[in-house]
C-alpha positions in Angstrom: -30.2 70.0 14.5 -32.0 69.7 17.7 -33.3 66.3 16.2 -29.2 65.5 15.6 -28.3 66.8 19.1 -30.9 64.7 20.5 -29.6 61.4 19.0 -26.0 62.2 19.8 -26.9 62.6 23.4 -29.1 59.4 23.1 -26.2 57.6 21.7 -23.7 59.0 24.3 -25.9 57.4 27.3 -26.4 54.1 25.7 -22.6 53.6 25.2 -21.8 54.9 28.9 -24.8 52.2 29.8 -23.2 49.3 28.3 -19.9 50.4 29.6 -21.4 50.3 33.1 -23.2 46.6 32.9 -20.0 45.5 31.5 -17.8 46.7 34.0 -20.3 45.0 36.4 -20.2 41.9 35.0 -16.7 41.9 35.2 -16.4 42.6 38.7 -18.9 39.7 39.7 -16.9 37.2 37.6 -13.2 38.1 39.1 -15.1 38.2 42.8 -16.7 34.5 42.1 -13.4 33.2 40.4 -11.3 34.5 43.6 -14.0 33.1 46.0 -13.7 29.9 44.5 -9.9 29.7 44.4 -10.0 30.7 48.0 -12.5 28.0 49.1 -10.1 25.3 46.9 -7.3 26.6 48.8 -8.6 26.2 52.1 -9.7 22.8 51.1 -6.6 21.6 50.1 -5.1 23.2 53.1 -7.5 21.4 55.6 -6.9 18.1 53.5 -3.2 18.4 54.0 -3.4 19.0 57.4 -5.6 16.0 58.0 -3.3 13.9 56.1 -0.5 14.9 58.1 -2.0 14.4 61.3 -3.5 10.9 60.6 -1.5 8.1 62.1 1.0 10.3 64.3 0.9 10.9 67.9 0.4 14.7 68.5 3.4 16.3 70.6 3.1 15.9 74.3 0.5 12.9 73.9 1.0 9.8 76.1 1.7 6.4 74.2 -0.8 4.2 74.9 0.5 0.8 76.6 -1.1 -1.9 78.4 0.2 -4.3 81.5 -1.6 -7.9 81.3 -1.1 -9.6 84.7 -1.2 -13.1 84.9 -3.5 -13.4 87.7 -4.4 -10.4 90.0 -5.5 -12.8 93.0 -1.7 -13.1 93.4 -0.9 -10.2 95.4 2.3 -8.9 94.2 0.8 -8.9 90.7 -1.4 -6.9 91.8 0.6 -4.5 93.5 2.5 -4.7 90.5 -0.3 -3.2 88.0 -0.9 -0.4 90.6 2.5 0.5 90.1 2.7 0.5 86.5 -0.7 2.9 86.9 1.2 5.0 89.2 4.4 5.7 87.5 3.5 4.8 84.1 2.7 8.9 83.3 6.1 9.6 84.1 7.6 7.9 81.2 5.0 9.1 79.1 2.8 6.5 79.0 -0.7 6.0 79.5 -1.3 2.5 80.9 -4.2 0.4 81.1 -4.1 -3.0 83.0 -5.7 -6.3 82.3 -6.2 -9.5 84.1 -6.2 -12.9 82.7 -7.3 -14.6 85.8 -4.5 -17.4 85.6 -6.1 -18.7 82.3 -3.7 -19.2 79.3 -6.6 -18.6 76.4 -7.8 -15.6 78.4 -4.3 -14.2 78.3 -3.5 -14.9 74.4 -7.1 -13.1 73.9 -6.1 -10.1 75.8 -2.6 -9.7 73.7 -5.0 -10.1 70.2 -7.3 -7.4 71.9 -4.2 -5.1 72.5 -3.1 -5.2 69.1 -6.7 -4.4 67.2 -6.9 -1.3 69.8 -3.6 -0.3 69.1 -1.5 -0.4 71.8 2.0 0.5 71.2 3.3 -1.2 74.4 2.6 -4.3 76.2 4.1 -5.9 79.5 3.0 -8.7 80.9 3.6 -11.7 83.3 2.6 -15.0 81.1 0.5 -17.7 82.8 2.4 -20.0 80.4 5.3 -19.3 78.7 4.6 -21.8 75.6 1.3 -21.3 75.3 1.7 -17.2 75.2 4.1 -17.3 72.1 1.7 -17.5 69.3 -0.2 -14.1 70.1 3.5 -12.5 71.0 4.6 -13.4 67.6 1.5 -11.6 66.2 2.1 -8.6 68.4 5.5 -8.6 67.2 4.5 -8.5 63.5 2.4 -5.1 64.1 5.4 -3.6 65.6 4.3 -3.4 69.2 7.3 -3.4 72.1 7.0 -6.5 74.1 8.4 -6.4 77.4 8.5 -9.6 79.9 7.9 -8.6 83.9 9.0 -10.7 86.3 9.0 -14.1 83.9 10.8 -14.4 81.0 10.2 -16.8 77.6 12.0 -19.7 76.7 15.1 -19.3 75.2 14.3 -20.2 71.7 11.4 -17.8 72.1 13.0 -14.6 73.5 13.2 -13.4 69.9 9.4 -12.5 70.3 10.1 -10.2 73.2 12.1 -6.8 73.1 13.4 -7.2 76.5 12.9 -9.0 80.2 13.0 -7.1 83.6 12.6 -9.0 86.7 14.5 -11.1 89.4 16.8 -14.0 88.4 14.2 -17.1 89.4 17.3 -19.5 89.4 19.1 -17.2 92.3 15.7 -17.2 94.1 15.5 -20.8 94.2 19.7 -20.9 95.0 19.0 -18.7 98.0 16.1 -20.5 99.0 18.6 -23.7 99.1 21.0 -22.0 100.7 18.7 -21.0 103.6 17.7 -24.7 104.2 21.6 -25.6 104.3 22.4 -23.1 107.0 19.4 -24.0 109.0 20.0 -27.6 108.7 24.1 -28.1 108.3 23.6 -31.7 109.0 20.9 -32.3 106.4 16.6 -32.4 106.6 13.8 -34.1 105.2 11.8 -31.3 103.3 8.7 -30.6 100.7 8.6 -28.4 98.1 5.5 -26.7 96.7 5.9 -25.1 93.3 4.5 -22.1 91.9 2.2 -22.0 89.0 2.9 -25.3 86.9 4.4 -24.0 83.5 5.2 -20.3 84.7 8.7 -19.3 84.4 9.2 -18.4 87.8 7.7 -21.9 89.0 10.4 -23.8 86.5 13.3 -21.7 87.6 12.9 -21.6 91.0 12.5 -25.4 91.3 15.8 -25.7 89.0 17.7 -23.4 90.9 16.9 -24.7 94.4 17.4 -28.3 93.3 20.5 -27.6 91.3 22.1 -26.5 94.7 20.8 -29.1 96.9 21.7 -31.7 94.8 24.8 -33.3 96.5 23.5 -32.3 99.8 21.9 -33.8 102.5 18.8 -31.6 102.3 16.4 -34.4 100.8 13.2 -33.3 99.0 10.8 -36.3 99.7 7.8 -34.7 97.7 6.8 -31.7 95.2 3.8 -30.6 93.6 3.1 -27.3 92.0 -0.2 -26.2 91.6 -2.4 -25.1 88.8 -2.4 -21.3 89.9 -0.8 -19.2 92.2 -3.8 -19.8 94.6 -3.5 -19.8 98.2 -6.1 -22.3 98.6 -4.2 -25.0 96.3 -0.9 -24.5 98.4 -2.9 -25.2 101.5 -4.6 -28.3 100.3 -1.1 -29.7 98.9 0.5 -29.1 102.2 -2.6 -30.7 103.7 -2.1 -33.5 101.6 1.7 -33.9 102.2 1.2 -33.6 106.1 -1.1 -36.7 106.0 1.5 -38.6 103.8 4.7 -37.5 105.6 3.9 -36.3 109.1 6.9 -35.7 111.4 9.4 -36.6 108.6 9.1 -33.0 107.1 11.5 -30.8 108.8 11.1 -28.1 106.2 8.7 -26.6 103.5 9.9 -24.5 100.5 7.1 -22.5 98.7 7.7 -20.6 95.5 5.7 -17.5 96.9 4.5 -15.9 99.9 0.8 -16.0 99.5 0.6 -19.7 99.2 3.1 -20.0 102.1 0.0 -18.1 103.8 -2.0 -21.3 103.0 1.0 -23.6 104.2 0.7 -22.0 107.5 -2.8 -22.5 107.9 -2.1 -26.3 106.9 0.2 -26.5 109.6 -2.0 -24.8 112.4 -4.5 -27.3 111.8 -2.6 -30.2 111.9 -0.8 -28.7 115.4 2.6 -28.9 113.7 5.2 -26.8 114.9 8.9 -26.0 114.2 8.8 -26.5 110.3 11.5 -24.1 108.4 9.2 -22.6 105.8 10.8 -20.4 103.0 8.9 -18.2 100.6 9.5 -16.2 97.2 8.3 -12.5 96.8 8.6 -10.4 99.8 5.5 -9.0 99.8 3.6 -7.6 102.5 1.9 -11.2 103.9 5.5 -12.2 103.7 7.0 -9.6 105.7 4.1 -10.0 108.0 4.5 -13.9 108.6 8.2 -13.4 108.8 7.7 -10.9 111.5 5.2 -13.0 113.2 7.7 -16.1 113.4 5.3 -18.2 111.2 7.4 -17.8 107.8 11.2 -18.6 108.6 12.5 -16.5 105.4 11.4 -14.3 102.2 13.4 -14.3 99.4 12.4 -10.6 98.2 11.7 -9.1 95.2 11.5 -5.2 94.6 8.4 -4.8 92.3 8.6 -0.9 92.5 12.1 -0.9 90.9 10.9 -3.8 88.7 8.2 -1.6 87.3 10.0 1.6 87.3 13.0 -0.1 85.0 10.3 -1.6 82.7 9.3 1.7 82.2 12.6 3.0 81.3 13.2 0.1 78.8 10.2 0.3 76.9 10.6 4.2 77.0 13.7 3.8 75.1 12.8 1.1 73.0 9.5 3.7 71.6 12.4 6.2 71.2 14.3 3.8 68.6 17.3 3.0 71.3 18.6 -0.1 72.2 18.3 -1.6 75.6 19.7 -4.7 77.1 17.4 -7.7 76.8 17.5 -9.1 80.3 17.3 -7.1 83.3 18.0 -8.4 86.4 16.6 -7.1 89.8 18.6 -7.8 93.0 17.2 -10.3 95.4 17.0 -9.6 99.4 16.8 -12.5 101.9 14.8 -11.5 104.6 14.6 -13.3 108.3 13.7 -12.0 111.5 17.5 -11.3 112.1 17.7 -8.6 109.6 14.0 -7.7 108.5 14.0 -4.5 110.2 16.4 -3.0 107.9 13.8 -3.2 105.0 10.4 -1.1 104.6 7.4 -2.8 105.0 5.8 -3.3 101.6 2.5 -1.8 100.8 0.8 -5.1 100.0 
């Protein structure tokens, strides 16, 4: 009897032990499966989040934008680059500026680099409106917003930019012509020193000026355009013209105020006075020269307003809005008679 009881107790304990082991195994397996499922879900969520974030701009992030300057040695362009940096963030842009150093190949390479570096907007003032076109074609293919600043492309190539913002350089030339006509109602012999050869502003200022004086007694007896917006080149051209024409020169039309600075030095060296000198830009140098009487007139561009309008247009394009393709900023004709009405530019 005792033997049978012992056997029964042993059997019950064995059954309980097996049940306990089975229960522990089930719990461990379930826990492991649950952990694996949780881990898989976390990994999937992380992957989904990464996929959603990749290739998009985080809310509030600035749009990567570039301003490519034809030549920082040109005072007005250097000033404009600072204005882009100053005001860019207000329009949602992180602006980087690049200097093409008056070289067409360098400028094209800068555009190509901006494409590779993922810039979304490019503003530029081209050294040569034809040479820059191939790189702009590639930028447009990449979906980059292209804004021409101060100088536009030729009519046939304007499909490769989104907008232009600047002055009407034909009107700048026309305003210069009117200044000479007002000064010399009976006619005069003058010379013209152009801006950088091939530059949009040089072409239009020349065309606008000569169209207006074509049927007048204002006669251009010599004309030359330098290879860059260089004060030194303008001075050298003026020196050569003074040697060739001497006292026949009653006036000089120079396409930019810093070029007029070199011309003023050439006139001083030759001890020539009373020459009516007209420039374009309305920068700090131009204002100073008008105030001191060495430059008669500056046809003034407002580069701050030009910069802000360019930023506004690009902001609209990035947002998918339609903008005006050609945007002119008004010109001011400034002489000693009215210069006190205008604030002196910073540079």
